[in-house]
N, C-alpha and C positions, 0 to 999 in steps of 0.2 A: 435504758428501752422506751424503747414507740411502743404506738395504741397497739398492733399484731403482735405485738413479743411478748407484749404484757399483758397479753388475751392469749396469748400462742401457753406462755404457764399456768394461767392461768388451768386451758385447759389438761394441761400434763399432769400438774397436781389431782384434777377429779379424775383422768387417768389413773397414775399413779397408786387413789383409793382404790377402784373399778377395780383393778389389775388385781391389790393384796399383794403391790411391790413394797414395800418396806424399806426398802435400800434407798429407793428413790429421793425417797425425804431428803437426805444429808445435800441432794443437791440443788432440791425446790423450796429446798428453807434455809434463811439464816441462821447459822450459830446464835445468835438473840432472838431469836423469833420471840415472837408474844400471842400468845390469843386469848382464846374467854379460859383461863382457869390449867395455860395452859402456856411454858417456856419451853424454847428452846425440840430442838429435832429430837431428841428424847420421848420427850412431855409430848411431839406428833406422832410416833411411833407406837407411842402406846395408849392412847388415844384412838388411833387404826384401829391397833391388833381386838381390842373389847368391839371396838364397833366390826367386825369381821368378826371373832367367836360366837356374833350377839344377832346380827347380823351377813351371812353368809352369802345373801346373792344381792345384794346393793349396790343397788348404779348410780351415780350422777350425773347425773346433762346438761351442761350448761344451753341453759337458754336466751338468757344475755350480759351483754354485757357495756356501760362502760367504761370506761376512761379521763381520766384526769387526771396531767402529771406525774406525778408518781402513783396512785391510785386507784382502787379501779373499784367499781359495784358491779359485785355478781351474781344471778341469779338462774337456782336449779334448779330440780325434779331430781326426786330421787324415791326411784324400786324399790321394790324386793323391801323393803321394812317399814317398822307398828306410826301408826299414827296414832295422837289421841281420838281423834274423832274419828280412827278409820276410812281418813277420805285420804288422796297423795298425794305421799309428799313432795315437800320441797325446804328449800335452802337459800339461804339471802346470804349474802355475806359482801362486809364493804372490806380493803386487800390496797394494802399494805409492803409497796417496793423495792426495796432499796439496795444496786446494786448485783441484781441480776436476780433475787433471790425474794422469797414472801419472808418479809419481818415481822408483819402481825396482821392477823382475822378476826374480828367481828362479827359473829353471828348471828342470826336468829333461824331459828324452825322447828317442823309443828314433828317433829322425829322424833319418836321414845324413843332417847335415849338411853334411861333402864330401867 
């Protein structure tokens, strides 16, 4: 994938989350996906479902993206959520793409997930 296609994939991931489109997870994430405490698309769906239940109005907006080979660094704002300090939500993710799908994600956020 080229740079623009990879960024489009990141935007698609965030759009699916924003729209609570769990069916899109299978198209966006690789079958052997790995994340922080999550393995495979089914666990992504469970994580997204928990977020939707806790914060149904959450919205992720991509602010910056840098691409290097098969990896991206993403910076996003998150609204409609609680943060530990009561400030605006943020999300920083490092993503690896393989065969047109998201294969790995490592992230940092100030969103109160529990």
